BAFI-498529 format. One record per residue (C-alpha): residue in three letters; x, y, z. Coordinates in Angstrom, 1 decimal. Layout:
BAFI-498529
   resn       c1       c2       c3
    ALA        X        Y        Z
...
//
This chain:
BAFI-498529
   resn       c1       c2       c3
    MET     -0.2      0.1      0.3
    ARG      2.9      2.7      1.0
    SER      4.6      1.7     -2.2
    ALA      2.1      2.5     -4.7
    HIS      1.1      5.7     -2.9
    ALA      4.8      6.2     -2.8
    HIS      5.1      5.4     -6.6
    ALA      1.8      7.6     -7.1
    CYS      3.1     10.3     -5.5
    ARG      6.4     10.3     -7.7
    THR      4.6     10.5    -10.4
    LEU      2.7     13.3     -9.9
    ARG      5.9     15.1     -9.0
    GLN      7.5     14.2    -12.8
    ARG      4.2     15.1    -14.3
    LEU      4.4     18.3    -12.0
    VAL      8.5     18.9    -12.9
    ALA      7.8     18.2    -16.5
    ARG      4.7     20.2    -16.7
    SER      6.8     23.1    -15.4
    VAL      9.9     22.5    -17.8
    ALA      7.6     22.8    -20.7
    ARG      5.8     25.8    -19.5
    ARG      9.6     27.6    -19.2
    ALA     10.8     26.2    -22.2
    ALA      7.8     27.6    -23.9
    GLY      8.6     31.2    -22.6
    PRO      6.7     33.2    -20.2
    ARG      3.5     34.6    -20.6
    TRP      4.0     38.1    -20.2
    TRP      3.4     40.1    -23.2
    ARG      0.5     42.6    -22.7
    PRO     -0.2     45.9    -24.6
    ALA     -0.1     47.9    -21.7
    SER      2.4     45.8    -19.3
    THR      5.2     47.5    -17.2
    VAL      8.4     46.3    -17.1
    ASP      7.8     44.9    -13.6
    GLU      4.7     43.0    -15.1
    SER      6.5     41.9    -18.0
    LEU      9.6     40.3    -16.1
    ARG      7.8     39.0    -13.6
    ASP      7.7     34.7    -14.8
    PHE     11.2     35.1    -15.3
    VAL     13.4     32.8    -13.0
    ASN     14.1     35.8    -10.5
    HIS     17.4     35.0     -7.9
    GLU     16.6     38.2     -6.0
    LYS     13.2     37.2     -4.7
    SER     14.4     33.8     -4.9
    GLY     17.9     33.4     -3.2
    VAL     21.1     33.2     -5.2
    PRO     22.4     29.5     -5.7
    ARG     25.2     28.4     -3.9
    GLY     28.4     29.0     -6.2
    ALA     26.8     30.7     -8.7
    GLY     29.2     33.7     -9.0
    THR     32.4     31.2     -9.3
    ASN     34.0     30.0    -12.2
    THR     33.2     26.6    -12.2
    THR     30.3     24.7    -13.0
    ASP     28.1     26.1    -10.1
    GLY     28.4     29.2    -11.6
    PHE     26.0     31.2    -13.8
    ASP     26.5     30.7    -17.9
    LEU     27.6     33.8    -19.2
    GLY     26.8     32.0    -22.8
    ARG     23.2     32.8    -22.6
    MET     23.8     36.5    -22.0
    HIS     26.3     36.4    -24.5
    ARG     23.8     34.8    -27.2
    LEU     20.7     36.9    -25.9
    LEU     22.9     39.6    -26.9
    ARG     23.5     38.6    -30.2
    ASP     19.7     38.6    -30.9
    PHE     19.6     42.0    -30.0
    ASP     22.3     42.8    -32.5
    ASP     25.2     43.3    -29.8
    PRO     24.3     46.7    -28.3
    HIS     26.9     47.0    -26.0
    ARG     29.6     47.4    -28.7
    ALA     27.9     50.5    -30.1
    TYR     29.2     52.7    -26.8
    ASN     31.8     53.0    -24.6
    THR     31.3     51.6    -20.7
    ILE     32.9     52.2    -17.5
    HIS     32.4     48.6    -15.4
    VAL     32.0     48.6    -11.5
    SER     32.2     45.9     -9.1
    GLY     32.5     45.6     -5.2
    THR     31.2     45.0     -1.6
    LYS     30.1     48.3     -0.8
    GLY     30.4     51.9     -2.4
    LYS     30.0     50.8     -6.0
    GLY     26.3     52.6     -6.2
    THR     27.6     55.8     -4.7
    THR     31.1     55.8     -7.1
    LEU     28.8     55.2     -9.6
    SER     26.6     57.8     -8.9
    VAL     29.4     60.1     -8.9
    LEU     30.9     59.3    -11.9
    ALA     28.0     59.7    -13.4
    SER     26.6     63.2    -12.2
    VAL     30.2     64.8    -13.2
    LEU     30.1     63.3    -16.7
    ARG     26.8     64.7    -17.3
    ALA     27.8     68.2    -15.7
    ALA     30.5     67.8    -18.7
    GLY     27.9     67.4    -21.1
    LEU     28.2     64.1    -21.6
    LYS     25.1     61.9    -22.5
    VAL     25.3     59.0    -19.7
    GLY     23.7     56.2    -19.3
    THR     23.5     54.2    -15.7
    TYR     22.5     50.6    -14.9
    LYS     22.6     50.2    -11.3
    SER     20.4     47.4     -8.8
    PRO     18.4     47.1     -6.9
    HIS     15.3     49.5     -7.2
    VAL     13.1     51.0     -4.5
    TYR      9.7     51.0     -6.3
    SER     10.0     49.7    -10.1
    VAL     12.7     48.1    -12.0
    SER     13.0     50.8    -14.5
    GLU     14.5     53.2    -11.9
    ARG     17.8     50.7    -12.4
    ILE     18.0     52.2    -16.4
    ARG     18.9     56.0    -16.6
    VAL     20.2     58.2    -19.5
    ASP     21.3     61.9    -18.0
    GLY     19.9     60.6    -14.6
    ARG     16.2     59.9    -15.7
    HIS     14.3     57.1    -16.1
    ALA     11.5     56.6    -18.6
    PRO      9.3     53.2    -17.9
    GLU      7.1     53.6    -20.8
    GLU      9.8     53.9    -23.3
    LEU     11.4     51.1    -21.5
    SER      8.1     49.0    -21.3
    SER      7.8     50.2    -25.0
    LEU     11.5     48.8    -26.1
    LEU     10.8     45.3    -24.5
    SER      7.6     44.3    -26.2
    GLY      9.6     45.4    -29.6
    LEU     11.5     42.2    -28.1
    GLU      9.3     39.9    -27.9
    GLN     10.2     37.6    -30.4
    GLU     13.6     37.9    -29.6
    ILE     13.4     37.1    -26.1
    LYS     10.6     34.4    -27.1
    SER     13.1     32.8    -29.2
    ALA     15.8     32.8    -26.5
    GLN     13.5     31.4    -24.1
    VAL     13.2     28.4    -25.8
    ARG     16.6     28.1    -26.8
    GLU     17.6     28.3    -23.6
    ARG     15.0     26.0    -22.2
    GLY     13.6     28.3    -19.7
    HIS     16.3     29.5    -17.8
    LEU     17.1     32.7    -18.9
    SER     16.5     34.8    -16.1
    TYR     14.8     38.2    -14.8
    PHE     18.5     39.8    -14.6
    GLU     19.5     38.6    -18.1
    VAL     16.7     40.0    -19.7
    LEU     17.0     43.2    -17.7
    THR     20.6     43.5    -18.2
    ALA     20.2     43.1    -22.2
    LEU     16.9     45.6    -22.1
    ALA     19.5     48.4    -20.7
    PHE     22.2     47.5    -23.0
    ALA     19.5     48.1    -25.8
    TYR     18.1     51.2    -24.4
    PHE     21.5     52.6    -24.3
    LYS     22.3     51.9    -27.3
    LYS     18.7     53.3    -28.7
    ALA     19.1     56.4    -26.5
    LYS     22.8     56.9    -28.3
    VAL     24.5     57.8    -25.5
    ASP     27.9     58.6    -25.1
    LEU     29.0     56.3    -22.0
    ALA     27.6     53.4    -20.1
    LEU     28.4     53.0    -16.8
    VAL     27.1     49.9    -15.5
    GLU     27.3     48.1    -12.2
    VAL     27.9     44.6    -11.3
    GLY     25.0     43.1     -9.5
    LEU     26.8     39.9     -8.0
    GLY     30.4     39.5     -7.8
    GLY     32.1     39.9    -11.5
    SER     33.4     37.0    -13.3
    ARG     29.7     35.0    -13.8
    ASP     27.8     38.0    -13.2
    ALA     25.4     38.6    -16.4
    THR     27.1     42.0    -16.9
    ASN     30.1     40.6    -17.5
    VAL     29.8     40.8    -21.3
    LEU     31.7     44.1    -21.8
    HIS     34.0     44.0    -24.3
    ALA     37.6     45.2    -24.1
    HIS     37.9     47.1    -26.6
    ASN     34.9     49.8    -25.8
    LEU     35.9     49.6    -22.2
    GLU     37.1     52.5    -20.4
    ALA     38.2     51.5    -17.3
    ALA     37.0     48.9    -14.3
    VAL     36.3     49.9    -11.5
    ILE     36.7     47.6     -7.9
    THR     35.5     50.0     -5.2
    HIS     35.4     48.4     -1.4
    ILE     36.1     44.5     -0.7
    GLY     34.0     42.6      1.9
    GLU     32.2     39.3      3.0
    GLU     29.1     39.0      1.1
    HIS     26.9     36.8     -0.8
    LEU     30.0     34.4      0.7
    ASP     27.4     31.4     -0.4
    ALA     27.2     32.4     -4.1
    LEU     30.4     33.6     -4.7
    GLY     32.7     30.7     -2.7
    GLY     32.8     30.6      0.4
    SER     36.1     32.7      1.2
    ILE     37.2     36.1      1.0
    ASP     39.7     34.7     -1.7
    THR     37.2     33.8     -3.8
    ILE     35.1     36.7     -3.7
    VAL     38.0     38.9     -4.2
    GLU     38.6     36.4     -7.6
    ALA     35.2     37.2     -8.8
    LYS     35.7     40.8     -8.2
    ALA     38.5     41.2    -10.2
    GLY     36.9     39.1    -12.7
    ILE     35.5     42.3    -14.9
    ALA     39.4     43.3    -15.6
    HIS     40.4     42.7    -19.2
    ALA     44.4     42.3    -20.4
    GLN     45.8     46.1    -21.1
    ARG     42.7     47.6    -20.4
    PRO     42.7     49.9    -17.1
    VAL     41.4     49.1    -13.7
    PHE     41.2     51.2    -10.4
    TYR     40.2     49.8     -7.1
    ALA     40.0     51.5     -3.6
    PRO     42.6     50.4     -0.7
    ASN     41.1     48.0      1.5
    ALA     41.6     48.2      5.2
    ASN     42.7     44.4      5.3
    LYS     46.0     44.6      3.7
    ARG     45.4     41.2      2.6
    VAL     42.4     41.6      0.7
    THR     44.4     44.4     -1.5
    GLU     47.4     41.9     -2.1
    LEU     45.0     39.3     -3.0
    LEU     43.0     41.5     -5.5
    GLU     46.2     42.9     -7.1
    GLU     47.7     39.5     -7.8
    GLU     44.1     38.7     -9.2
    LEU     44.4     41.5    -11.4
    ARG     48.3     41.1    -12.8
    ALA     47.4     37.9    -13.3
    ARG     44.7     38.9    -15.8
    GLY     47.4     41.5    -17.6
    ALA     45.0     44.5    -16.1
    LYS     46.7     47.6    -16.0
    LEU     46.7     48.7    -12.9
    ILE     46.5     52.6    -12.2
    ASP     48.0     54.4     -9.6
    ASP     49.5     57.6    -10.9
    VAL     46.7     60.0     -9.8
    LYS     46.1     61.1     -6.2
    VAL     43.6     63.0     -5.0
    THR     42.7     63.8     -1.4
    SER     39.6     65.1      0.1
    ARG     39.8     66.8      3.5
    LEU     36.2     67.3      5.5
    ILE     35.8     71.5      6.4
    GLY     32.1     70.4      8.5
    TYR     28.9     69.9      7.7
    ASN     25.6     71.4      6.3
    LYS     22.3     70.9      8.1
    GLU     20.1     73.3      6.1
    GLY     16.7     73.0      4.4
    GLY     16.0     69.4      5.7
    THR     19.2     68.3      3.4
    LEU     22.5     66.7      5.0
    SER     26.1     67.6      3.1
    GLN     29.3     68.0      4.1
    ARG     31.9     70.5      2.7
    VAL     35.1     69.4      1.5
    ASP     38.6     70.4      0.2
    ILE     40.1     68.5     -2.7
    ASP     43.2     67.7     -3.9
    ILE     44.4     66.2     -7.3
    THR     47.9     65.1     -8.3
    VAL     49.1     63.5    -11.3
    ASP     52.9     61.5    -10.4
    GLY     53.4     63.9     -7.7
    ASP     53.7     67.0    -10.8
    GLY     51.8     69.9     -9.1
    THR     48.4     70.0     -7.5
    VAL     45.0     70.9     -8.8
    SER     42.7     72.2     -5.5
    ILE     38.9     72.9     -5.6
    PRO     38.4     74.2     -2.5
    ASP     34.6     73.8     -0.4
    VAL     32.7     71.9     -2.1
    ARG     29.2     71.3     -0.8
    VAL     28.5     67.1     -1.1
    PRO     25.2     65.5     -0.8
    LEU     26.8     62.5      0.2
    VAL     28.2     62.1      4.0
    GLY     30.7     60.1      5.8
    PRO     34.3     59.2      5.7
    HIS     33.6     56.0      3.5
    GLN     31.8     58.5      0.9
    ARG     35.1     60.5      0.5
    GLU     36.6     57.6     -0.1
    ASN     34.1     56.7     -2.9
    ILE     34.8     60.5     -4.1
    GLU     38.2     59.9     -4.0
    LEU     37.9     56.5     -6.1
    ALA     35.6     58.2     -8.7
    LEU     37.6     61.5     -9.2
    ARG     40.9     59.3     -9.6
    VAL     39.0     57.4    -12.7
    LEU     37.7     60.7    -14.0
    TRP     40.9     62.5    -14.0
    TRP     42.9     59.8    -15.4
    LEU     40.5     59.3    -18.4
    ARG     41.6     63.0    -19.0
    SER     44.9     62.8    -19.3
    GLN     44.2     60.7    -21.7
    GLY     42.0     62.6    -23.9
    SER     39.1     60.0    -23.8
    ILE     36.5     62.8    -22.0
    ASP     36.3     66.1    -21.8
    ILE     36.2     67.8    -18.1
    ALA     36.6     70.9    -16.4
    ILE     37.5     71.9    -12.5
    ASP     33.7     73.2    -12.4
    ASP     32.3     70.1    -14.2
    ILE     33.9     68.2    -10.9
    ARG     32.4     70.9     -8.4
    THR     29.0     70.8    -10.0
    GLY     29.0     66.7    -10.2
    LEU     29.6     66.1     -7.2
    GLU     26.9     68.7     -5.2
    THR     24.4     67.5     -8.0
    THR     25.3     63.7     -6.9
    GLU     22.0     61.8     -5.4
    SER     22.3     58.4     -3.9
    PRO     19.4     57.6     -2.3
    GLY     19.3     55.6      0.8
    ASN     22.8     56.2      1.9
    PHE     22.1     58.5      5.0
    GLU     19.4     59.8      3.6
    LEU     17.7     62.2      5.9
    PHE     14.1     62.9      6.9
    THR     12.8     65.7      8.5
    PRO      9.7     64.9     10.4
    ASP      6.7     67.1     10.3
    THR      6.1     67.5     14.1
    ARG      9.0     67.8     16.6
    GLY     11.1     65.3     17.5
    PRO     13.9     63.2     16.8
    THR     16.0     63.0     13.3
    VAL     15.2     60.0     11.2
    ILE     17.6     58.8      9.2
    ALA     17.6     55.8      6.2
    ASP     20.7     53.8      5.3
    GLY     20.7     50.9      3.3
    ALA     23.4     49.4      5.4
    HIS     23.0     45.5      5.2
    THR     26.9     44.3      5.4
    ARG     29.7     44.2      8.4
    GLY     31.8     46.7      7.1
    SER     29.1     49.2      5.7
    ALA     27.2     48.7      9.1
    GLU     30.6     49.9     10.7
    ALA     31.1     52.7      8.0
    LEU     27.3     54.0      9.0
    VAL     28.1     54.1     12.6
    LYS     31.3     56.1     12.3
    THR     28.8     58.7     10.0
    ILE     26.5     58.7     13.0
    LYS     29.1     60.2     15.2
    GLU     31.1     62.1     13.1
    VAL     27.9     64.0     11.8
    TYR     25.6     63.9     15.3
    PRO     28.5     63.6     17.8
    GLY     26.6     63.2     21.4
    HIS     23.8     62.6     20.1
    ASN     21.4     59.5     21.2
    ILE     21.2     56.7     19.1
    SER     17.6     54.5     17.8
    PHE     18.2     51.5     16.0
    VAL     15.1     50.3     13.6
    VAL     17.2     47.0     11.8
    GLY     15.0     44.6      8.9
    MET     17.3     42.7      6.9
    ALA     17.1     40.1      4.0
    ASP     17.7     36.5      4.8
    ASP     21.1     36.3      3.1
    LYS     22.6     38.8      4.5
    ASP     25.5     38.6      7.8
    HIS     22.5     39.6     10.5
    GLY     25.3     38.9     13.4
    GLY     28.1     41.1     11.6
    VAL     25.7     43.5     10.8
    LEU     24.5     43.8     14.5
    SER     27.6     43.3     16.0
    GLU     28.6     47.0     14.3
    LEU     25.3     48.8     15.5
    TYR     25.8     46.9     18.7
    LYS     29.2     49.2     18.9
    ALA     27.7     52.0     18.7
    LYS     25.6     51.8     22.0
    PRO     21.9     52.6     20.8
    VAL     19.6     53.9     23.6
    SER     17.4     51.3     21.9
    VAL     16.5     48.9     18.9
    VAL     13.3     47.9     17.3
    CYS     13.4     44.5     14.9
    THR     11.0     44.3     12.3
    GLN     11.3     43.5      9.0
    MET      9.9     44.6      5.2
    GLU      9.1     43.4      1.6
    VAL     12.4     42.1     -0.1
    ALA     12.4     42.5     -3.8
    GLY      8.8     43.1     -3.7
    GLY      7.9     39.7     -1.9
    SER      8.5     37.8      1.3
    THR     10.4     35.0     -0.2
    ARG     13.9     36.6      1.2
    THR     12.6     38.5      4.2
    THR     14.2     37.7      7.7
    ALA     12.0     37.2     10.5
    ALA     12.3     39.8     13.4
    LYS     12.6     37.2     16.1
    THR     15.6     35.8     13.8
    LEU     17.5     39.5     14.3
    ILE     16.6     39.3     18.0
    GLU     19.1     35.8     18.2
    ALA     21.7     37.2     16.5
    TYR     21.5     40.4     18.8
    ARG     21.4     38.0     22.0
    ARG     24.5     36.5     21.3
    LEU     26.1     39.9     21.4
    SER     24.6     41.3     24.6
    THR     26.2     40.8     27.9
    GLY     22.8     41.2     29.8
    ASP     21.7     44.4     28.3
    GLU     18.0     44.7     27.3
    LEU     17.3     43.2     24.4
    PRO     15.6     44.8     21.4
    ARG     11.9     44.9     20.8
    VAL     10.5     43.0     18.0
    ILE      7.4     44.5     16.0
    ASP      6.8     42.4     12.9
    ASP      4.9     45.7     11.2
    PHE      7.3     47.8     10.2
    LYS      5.3     50.7     10.3
    VAL      4.5     50.1     14.1
    ALA      8.2     49.3     14.6
    LEU      9.1     53.3     13.5
    ASN      6.3     54.5     15.4
    GLU      7.1     53.1     18.2
    ALA     10.7     53.8     18.0
    THR      9.9     57.5     16.9
    SER      7.7     58.3     19.7
    THR     10.1     57.3     22.5
    ALA     12.5     59.4     21.3
    ASP     13.4     62.7     21.9
    SER     15.1     65.8     19.6
    ASP     18.4     64.5     20.6
    THR     17.9     61.3     19.2
    VAL     19.3     60.5     15.9
    VAL     16.5     57.1     14.6
    VAL     18.6     55.2     12.1
    VAL     16.7     53.1      9.8
    THR     18.7     50.2      8.2
    GLY     19.8     46.9      7.4
    SER     18.9     46.6      4.0
    LEU     17.8     49.5      0.9
    TYR     14.5     48.1      1.2
    THR     13.9     49.5      4.8
    LEU     13.7     52.9      2.5
    ARG     10.7     52.2      0.7
    ALA      9.1     51.0      3.9
    LEU     10.1     54.1      5.5
    ARG      9.0     56.4      2.9
    GLU      5.7     54.7      2.8
    ALA      5.4     55.0      7.0
    MET      5.7     58.6      6.3
    GLY      3.7     59.4      3.5
    LYS      6.7     60.7      1.0
    GLU      6.2     57.9     -1.2
    LYS      8.5     59.0     -4.5
//
């Protein structure tokens, strides 16, 4: 009896699997005349919602198959060959570094395309030309590529992913918009990321920001394999810039990987930024900095008192890295930028979710949103709070995705000696599959505390935020953190949806 039942269950499972494979191979059912890009892509394999498979970012048989991307781009007539590119990888700081590059280049009069991830509201936010995203234009372009995508999905036996189609769409959009330069941010790692199909002949530079331990399972399980993945965007004889890491071993590993690839390491441009102070006027935050640029120790260009709406010591490091890239490209005649373009670009840079100030409608605490979700970014967040708001009490509202280093992030927040912590949860990538339960965060925090009062657990984000702000005074800074997706939850809770 049991044997017959087990056989029936196996048969049913086999039928369901066969039906699922057939359905995927037939292509997603998404083409509707008025559909958005989000709706159009919802039936593709989406690792941002389901989680990234173990080893997916490594140069092994477990790694993502870049052949799919190359074949899809050929179907699109290889749009990524139509313009020059700058490719950015790293663990933290890559989004902000890309934003600084884009802002200065736009100020210099270049038509710039940017591809970043993740998004807060709509996936179309990731793809921009001159800082503007155009959801209707993207949707129209995607619909026009319907047949190519359907055919590719059949050819790839249903394995074409959400991020692969989105990346190819971005490249096609940049070609249609006739951009002068495309700035492309890696989604995961580097070596096996869908963006790592850019050609050496039109790659202006590869840029690698700070490297830390994130996506360990997907990137091989060690800092060595993470460095290998990040370095994978470098090309032989093409320029590469990298941020110095606090861990010297990481920097040494990175240099070894880059040299093994025959990349051209650029280190003759030095940029230093010195903090003057902070402006907190009109509900915005900015840091005032003096900037010096030197090439091979021969003369210094100074740009005094630049007011940058990016705050914290780590942002000064991101600014320095971006300016090293820009000034070197300028010295090579690749781009034409003036000193005034640098000032204008820096002073108009936008990077949502990076220590973003929310001014409350009534008297009360200062509310900050920051997407810190790694140990390194949490450490940078704490340093920034202490630099911008010295002597203030700190209260944290924390929500995280399930594939992050909960203990590492919470340990850095714990060092800030907060007066209160509220653990909560929010949707990740538009769903609850990757959301970490608030009680899980409590368990991670319990291992850090030494008899201190444990954080409160409030599953509902809006209630958690209200609890934190209603019990705080005007000398307290309430920091909502743990994920970029907390930014959306905060905006909605405060009635400030964009």
